[in-house]
Residue, then its C-alpha position, 0 to 999 in steps of 0.5 A: m500500500v505504501k509503495f502504491c501511494s508512493a507511486v501515485c504521489s510520484l506520478c502526480l508530482l511528475t504531472v505537475l513538473l511536466g506542465a499543462d497543455w494548452s488545448h483550446w484557444r483560451g487554454p486549459h480553464f477556457n478563461g485565458s489562464t493556466d496554472e503554469t509556474d516559472l514562466p519567463s519574463k525576460w527574453s529576446r528574439t535570440d536569448n532564452i529561446a528554446w527554438s523558433v521556426n519559420l511559418p509560411g504565412a500570417a494567421a491569427a490562430t493561436p498555437i495549440v500545445v498537447a503532450n509533445r505536439v504543437f498544432v498551428s493553423s496557417t496560410n501559405t502565401e506563396n501557394n495561396t493555400l491553407q495549412a494544418m501544421c504540427f511541430e514536435r514540442q521539445t525541438g520544433a521539428m516539423l512532424w507534418n504539414k497538410t494542405v487543407a484548401e486553396e484560397i486564403r482570403r476573400e478580403s484584405y483585413s483578415n484570412y481564413a486561418s484566423p480560427s485556432p485549432v483544438a485538440d485532445t490527447d488523440v485528435a487535433i481539429f482544424f477549422y477555417g473561415n471558408g468552412e473547412l473542418v478537418g480532424f487529424d490524429h497526432t501522427g497526421n492521418e486525416l480522420w475525417s473532413r467536412n465543409v460546414q458551408r456545404d452542409y448548412g449553407d454559405f456563411s452570411f458575414n460581412w467579414s471573413f467568418s472566424t470562430s474557434p472550435l471547442i472540444y468538451d466532454g468528448r464532443l466537438y462544438l462549433q457556433v455560427l451566429q450570422r445574418d438572417v439575410p444575405v450580404d454581398g451575395r453570401g447566404f440563402k436568397d430564398r429563405k432565412n439564414k439560421s444561426y446555430l450551435l453544432a455538436m459533432d463526434i470528434n472521431t468521425g465529424e458526424t453531426l450529433w445535433q444542430v440547434e438554432r440559436r435565435s436572435d432579434a438583432r438586425l443585420e451586422s449585429r447578428e454577426a459574432f466572431s466569438t467562440p463557445i465557452p464551457y463553464h461549470h458553476d454550482g453543480r451545473t455545466e453549460i456552453l456559453v454563447v454570446g452574439g446577436d445582442d444576447l448572452s445565452g447558456h446551453d445544455p452541453t448534451d443537447g444544445k437546448e437553451r437554458w437561459r438568455w440575457g440581452t438588454w445592451n442594444p434596445d434600439r437594435i442598432p444594426h452594426w454591432r458585430l461581436v468579437p470577444s468571447p464570453v469569460a466566466g469566473a467566481g459565478v460571474i460571466l462577462a459579455c463585452a458589448p461592441k465598439k466602446d460600449p460597456i462590459y456586462a457582468v451576468r450572474a451564473g445560474g439563471r433560468g429562462k429570459l433574464d432581465d437586468t436584475a441578473l446583472a452583478w454590475v455594468s462598467q461605467e463610462t468613467m471607468e473606460l472599461t470596455s473591449d471591442v476585440p480582445t476576450p478578457a482573462f480570469y485569473d487569481g480570482d479577478f478578471f483582467v480586461l484588455s481594451d484595444v479601443r481604450k488602450s488599457l489593461a485593468r484588474v477587475d473585481p468579479q463581484t463588484g466591477d471595482v477596478k483594482w488597478k489600471i494601466r495604459t498599454p505602451g506604444v501606439k500599436k493596437f493590442e487586439a490579441s487576447p491576454l494570457a494570465a499565468d505565473g503572476k503575470i499578464y502577457l500581451i502582444n500588439f500588432v507588431a509583436d511587441v510582447v508586454v509582460v505585466d505584474a498581475a498584482d499591481g500592473t507594473i510593466l516588467n518587460n516590453i520585448s520586440m519579437a518581429d520586424p515593425e513591418d510584420d503587422p498586424v499580429r493577432s495571435s495570443v501568447v500561450a503557455a504550456h509545459g514551462n514555455l511561452w509560445i509566441r506566433t508572429n506572422q513569420q515565425l513561431f517561437c518557443v520561449g524558455k529552456h526545456 
């Protein structure tokens, strides 16, 4: 019995020492944080770098790190193709590189490789803004593929569609929150386009269910580039979906809507497309209204149609607490809100909305990538790949490190942490920061 307990303790210690994966766009806790420790705060493009590799093109997709694999979604600008790539975590050696489709964009502002992959210990799944959805095993064998647009109709979005897939409790989830009428020739012309939440078998890609996600929003305000997020609170797990002027919670087993809140657009302004995903912690769920509008904190556990009595707080104009693109992080009991439009980073009490500290983000370039919170630090990256390291306790800027040439603009991929390292993706390179 003593030997057994010793073995278990050794295994647990080994697991801690080996570090955690970053298997989803917002990390192991689905909130932009990780329990990783001893992460670097000092490095350069050449110092304290375990390895770096060149990438064939730009993408906003965040690297995904599972076990000894690093999965990267990318464009190839020379061949005008979309790529699914896999690198060996410890050395950076390319293990496989698959061409998924031709044509990397339909407009200049973004490309189809904006969604981040998602993975578990057996399967890595890549989704692209043209509808291609492909599952690979970790050795690069294609398990299945499908195109969501071919299956359910063209995406009716003004810009290139981007949402990241979610693996949770053995299912693959994908949301499509879009206009109900065509835009620039995209979408059904003989009937309304439906917004929906889709659940699939991760091993086959087959649809388990598709649930319509209704909306009273108008035109572009129906469009959301957010990602569904799971949240477990008070014995209940649900999939959080935000967009179309509403935040809703869904049963993960069948997609049925349990509750909905949405009062931020009573006049139904038609141009409020939504980018930030929901983030939850301490029994509170944040929904970031578009442009320079407030952040709304909704108490978890609701049922049915909620009114504003369900709100824990709403940020005030004087706080300048807002986010148009980045998704906040939840870490060490608080929310960390990065505002691209107010050029600030704030630590916020989840129950009251009180700002514990707020700093101005340095420089003039925008910070649109969502923040990483880990090891007592907040990691930010701006359009020219300046990585800013902030002390989570008091907002002190610890370092500001340039990771790309100034013309490498815009960089939108978030910094992630896994297995004791930071992973930084610029438009031209992938860096593994720290020593193995």
